[in-house]
C-alpha positions in Angstrom: -53.1 -22.0 74.0 -54.4 -19.1 72.0 -53.5 -15.5 73.1 -56.2 -13.2 74.3 -56.6 -10.3 71.9 -58.4 -7.1 72.8 -60.8 -5.5 70.5 -64.5 -5.6 69.8 -64.2 -8.0 66.9 -62.4 -10.7 68.8 -64.9 -10.1 71.8 -67.7 -11.0 69.5 -65.9 -14.1 68.1 -65.2 -15.1 71.7 -68.8 -14.7 72.7 -70.0 -16.8 69.8 -67.3 -19.4 70.7 -68.9 -19.5 74.1 -72.4 -19.8 73.0 -71.6 -22.6 70.4 -69.3 -24.6 72.7 -72.2 -26.7 73.8 -73.3 -27.6 70.4 -71.4 -31.0 70.4 -70.4 -33.0 67.4 -73.1 -31.4 65.2 -71.6 -28.1 65.4 -69.0 -28.9 62.7 -71.7 -30.5 60.4 -73.8 -27.3 60.9 -70.9 -25.0 60.1 -69.9 -26.8 57.1 -73.5 -27.0 55.8 -73.9 -23.1 56.4 -70.6 -22.4 54.7 -71.3 -24.7 51.8 -74.7 -23.3 51.2 -73.4 -19.8 51.2 -70.5 -20.5 48.9 -72.4 -22.4 46.5 -75.1 -19.6 46.4 -72.4 -16.9 45.9 -70.6 -19.0 43.0 -74.0 -19.8 41.3 -75.4 -16.3 41.7 -74.9 -15.1 38.0 -76.9 -18.2 36.9 -79.5 -17.9 39.5 -82.9 -16.0 38.7 -82.0 -13.0 40.7 -82.2 -9.3 40.0 -79.2 -7.4 38.7 -77.4 -6.3 41.9 -76.3 -2.9 40.3 -79.7 -2.1 38.7 -81.2 1.2 40.3 -84.9 1.5 40.3 -86.2 4.5 42.4 -89.7 3.4 42.0 -88.9 0.2 43.7 -86.9 1.7 46.6 -87.6 0.4 50.1 -89.6 -2.5 48.8 -90.3 -4.9 51.9 -89.1 -8.6 51.8 -91.2 -11.0 49.9 -92.7 -8.2 47.9 -92.6 -7.6 44.1 -90.1 -10.4 43.4 -87.6 -9.3 45.9 -87.0 -11.9 48.5 -85.1 -9.6 50.9 -86.4 -6.4 49.7 -84.6 -3.5 48.1 -82.4 -0.6 49.5 -82.6 3.2 49.1 -81.8 2.9 45.3 -84.1 0.0 44.7 -81.4 -2.5 44.2 -82.2 -6.1 45.3 -80.6 -7.0 48.6 -80.4 -10.7 48.0 -78.4 -10.4 44.9 -76.1 -7.7 46.5 -75.6 -10.1 49.6 -74.6 -13.1 47.5 -72.3 -10.9 45.3 -70.7 -9.4 48.7 -70.3 -13.0 49.9 -67.7 -13.6 47.2 -65.8 -10.6 48.4 -66.0 -11.2 52.1 -65.3 -14.9 52.0 -62.3 -14.6 49.6 -60.7 -11.7 51.7 -61.2 -13.7 54.9 -59.8 -17.0 53.4 -57.0 -15.4 51.6 -55.8 -13.2 54.4 -56.1 -16.2 56.9 -53.9 -18.3 54.6 -51.4 -15.6 54.1 -51.1 -15.1 57.8 -50.8 -18.8 58.3 -47.9 -19.1 55.7 -46.1 -16.2 57.2 -46.6 -16.7 60.8 -46.3 -20.5 60.7 -42.9 -20.3 58.9 -41.6 -17.4 60.9 -42.6 -18.8 64.3 -41.6 -22.4 63.8 -38.3 -21.2 62.4 -37.7 -19.2 65.5 -38.8 -22.0 67.8 -36.4 -24.5 66.1 -33.5 -22.2 65.5 -33.5 -20.5 69.0 -31.0 -17.9 69.8 -30.7 -14.5 68.3 -33.4 -15.2 65.6 -35.9 -16.4 68.2 -35.4 -13.1 70.3 -35.7 -10.8 67.2 -39.0 -12.7 66.0 -40.6 -12.6 69.4 -39.7 -8.9 70.0 -41.2 -8.2 66.5 -44.3 -10.0 67.5 -44.6 -8.1 70.8 -44.4 -4.9 68.9 -47.2 -6.0 66.5 -49.4 -7.0 69.3 -48.9 -3.7 71.2 -50.4 -1.8 68.2 -54.2 -1.6 68.2 -55.3 -3.7 65.4 -58.1 -1.5 63.9 -55.8 1.5 64.1 -53.0 -0.5 62.3 -55.6 -1.5 59.6 -57.0 1.8 59.1 -53.5 3.4 58.9 -52.2 1.0 56.2 -55.4 1.2 54.1 -55.4 5.0 54.3 -51.7 5.0 53.1 -52.0 2.3 50.4 -55.6 3.0 49.3 -58.7 0.8 49.5 -58.6 -2.2 47.5 -59.2 -5.9 47.8 -55.4 -6.8 47.7 -54.6 -4.1 50.1 -57.4 -5.3 52.4 -56.0 -8.8 52.2 -52.5 -7.6 52.9 -53.6 -5.6 56.1 -55.7 -8.3 57.5 -52.7 -10.8 57.1 -50.5 -8.1 58.7 -52.7 -8.3 61.8 -53.1 -12.1 61.9 -49.6 -13.6 61.3 -48.4 -12.8 65.0 -51.0 -15.3 66.3 -49.8 -18.0 64.0 -46.2 -17.1 64.8 -46.8 -17.6 68.6 -48.7 -20.8 68.2 -46.2 -22.3 65.8 -43.3 -21.3 68.0 -44.9 -22.9 71.1 -45.7 -26.1 69.3 -42.2 -26.2 67.8 -40.5 -25.8 71.2 -42.4 -28.9 72.3 -41.6 -30.9 69.1 -38.0 -30.2 68.5 -36.8 -32.7 71.1 -39.1 -35.5 70.1 -37.8 -38.7 68.6 -38.8 -38.2 64.9 -37.0 -34.8 64.9 -33.7 -36.1 66.6 -33.9 -39.0 64.2 -34.0 -36.8 61.1 -31.2 -34.8 62.4 -29.1 -38.0 63.2 -29.4 -39.2 59.5 -28.0 -35.9 58.3 -31.1 -33.9 57.4 -30.5 -30.2 57.2 -32.3 -27.6 59.3 -34.3 -26.5 56.4 -35.4 -30.1 55.5 -36.4 -30.7 59.2 -38.3 -27.6 59.3 -40.3 -28.0 56.0 -40.6 -31.7 55.8 -41.1 -32.7 59.5 -41.9 -29.8 61.7 -44.4 -27.9 59.7 -46.4 -30.9 58.7 -46.7 -31.8 62.3 -48.1 -28.4 63.1 -50.9 -28.8 60.6 -53.7 -29.7 63.1 -53.2 -26.8 65.3 -52.5 -24.4 62.5 -55.7 -25.5 60.6 -57.8 -25.0 63.8 -56.3 -21.6 64.5 -56.8 -20.5 60.8 -60.6 -21.4 61.0 -61.0 -19.4 64.1 -58.9 -16.7 62.8 -61.0 -16.5 59.6 -64.1 -15.6 61.7 -62.2 -12.7 63.3 -61.0 -11.5 59.9 -64.6 -11.6 58.6 -65.6 -9.3 61.4 -62.5 -7.0 60.7 -63.5 -6.9 57.0 -67.0 -5.9 57.8 -65.8 -3.4 60.2 -63.3 -1.8 57.6 -66.2 -1.9 55.0 -68.5 -0.2 57.4 -65.9 2.6 57.8 -65.5 2.9 54.0 -62.1 1.2 53.7 -63.2 -2.0 52.1 -64.9 -2.6 48.7 -65.7 0.6 47.2 -69.1 1.6 45.6 -70.8 0.3 43.5 -69.3 -3.1 44.5 -71.4 -4.5 47.5 -69.7 -5.4 50.8 -71.6 -6.6 53.8 -70.2 -3.9 56.0 -70.9 -1.0 53.4 -74.4 -2.4 53.2 -74.9 -2.2 56.9 -73.5 1.3 57.1 -75.7 2.5 54.3 -78.8 1.0 56.0 -78.3 2.3 59.4 -79.9 5.6 58.5 -83.2 3.8 57.5 -83.8 1.5 60.4 -87.0 3.3 61.4 -88.5 3.1 57.9 -86.7 0.1 56.3 -85.2 -2.1 58.9 -84.3 -4.9 56.3 -81.6 -2.7 54.6 -79.4 -3.0 57.6 -80.7 -6.2 59.2 -80.3 -8.4 56.3 -76.4 -7.9 55.8 -76.1 -7.9 59.6 -77.7 -11.4 59.7 -75.5 -12.5 56.9 -72.4 -11.5 58.9 -73.7 -13.1 61.9 -74.5 -16.5 60.3 -71.2 -16.5 58.4 -69.1 -15.9 61.6 -71.2 -18.4 63.4 -70.6 -21.1 60.7 -66.8 -20.5 60.7 -66.5 -20.5 64.5 -68.6 -23.8 64.6 -66.3 -25.4 62.2 -63.2 -24.1 64.1 -64.6 -25.4 67.4 -65.3 -28.9 65.8 -61.8 -29.1 64.5 -60.3 -28.2 67.8 -62.3 -30.9 69.5 -61.4 -33.3 66.7 -57.7 -32.9 67.0 -57.8 -32.9 70.8 -59.5 -36.2 70.8 -56.5 -37.7 68.7 -53.9 -39.4 70.5 
């Protein structure tokens, strides 16, 4: 039901979905456990006995993991990698969640209204969706951030701009199947307005498919956020971002592999957890009558 999207970020997400498809019912529990552990550690980071993520200590630069009180080592400026990863988790998780929810809100309402109303409005919406999907996602993101400037709100806006079309297509397709069902016809028969039918009957019925898509979309948005941060278009220094940490560490792979590997592993595990959760939700809703 989901549209196939070209791009390296979605290809990685699709491969992770294939590898985790055979996990079974435990996949959702594992995804929830990983996400809960990461979110809890990120929220409690200021109260944990960790080093200051902004403190520079050139005498401690490139300290290996499990040495001198640095569990995951230090970077080129002697900053603790673990504390920076946890601080970066706040940024990455918030951006992915906020952009997925914003894309869901825009795409869900626009797509379902197009499917229910039909006619000229449906044709206009679908042509707009076609235009957005014809533009390379990363090029659009880079262009918008280059014009507006790099900031958290601009990053959320541009990621939602690239994701709303997927929600619009799915919500329209689901609405086309539902608009002739008995509960919709009954609501119209008792005098419910189009807006009431849309917001009180159609949109709540779309919740299962939209929630599943939002979880899978969040994993793609995490990869996009990391890619944009890698290019210097995400969080700006000194604020840590996983993609930025990965970019900073790529020059030291031969002398300090952990500087780049640790944020890469954090991105991998987070995307894996979100994908596992999305697959579990999909299986759960498919099993419901």
